[in-house]
C-alpha positions, -999 to 999 in steps of 0.1 A, spaced: 453 730 537 414 738 549 418 772 536 434 757 502 393 740 505 379 758 503 388 782 485 393 757 456 351 749 466 340 787 460 364 789 428 346 760 417 306 772 432 311 802 413 324 788 381 295 762 379 269 791 387 286 819 356 285 781 336 317 783 320 323 750 301 347 723 302 364 735 342 393 714 356 415 711 384 447 706 387 469 693 414 500 711 417 508 704 453 544 687 449 551 693 420 554 735 419 551 760 451 531 788 427 503 776 442 481 741 462 456 739 429 457 754 394 418 758 376 413 761 337 381 767 324 361 786 293 338 815 285 317 813 259 328 851 251 346 877 259 323 892 279 306 866 296 351 854 301 351 888 327 316 879 343 330 844 352 361 866 364 338 892 392 316 866 399 346 851 417 363 881 427 329 896 445 335 867 457 365 862 474 361 893 487 326 891 504 339 857 524 366 876 531 397 861 516 406 892 503 420 908 470 434 885 441 463 897 420 443 897 386 456 904 351 441 900 318 407 917 326 405 945 300 409 922 272 392 895 285 404 871 262 425 846 291 424 863 325 443 854 354 433 851 393 457 842 414 441 839 447 472 825 467 471 788 463 447 788 443 448 804 404 419 803 381 420 809 341 396 815 323 396 815 288 379 823 256 380 783 240 407 798 208 432 809 238 427 779 254 440 756 225 465 782 221 483 781 254 467 740 261 484 741 292 459 710 307 488 692 287 515 712 301 508 705 331 501 664 326 459 672 327 440 676 299 406 657 307 377 672 324 372 670 360 341 665 377 329 687 403 324 660 424 349 641 416 372 664 442 
């Protein structure tokens, strides 16, 4: 669990540093075997979404977490980074509103970084 918590903290730090918007962290422990945490954030544009994703992917490599599975990088409307214990979804706002993952997982409120 320590690895999961460290990875979650790294993701939240990268998202904050890259000025991601409306970041929420959803605790999935005991709800699914997919991951322990799902983080959802928005970027202002396709370029911003791609930059946020690149930052997190690079920081994971730099800190020895290895390579994550990544989907959606060419278009950058919605990038999914599957880091094992942590799933990170980065959306353009319009795409995020359409899929509304927060509602599906019952977490439709922003979560501050200090609250987790």
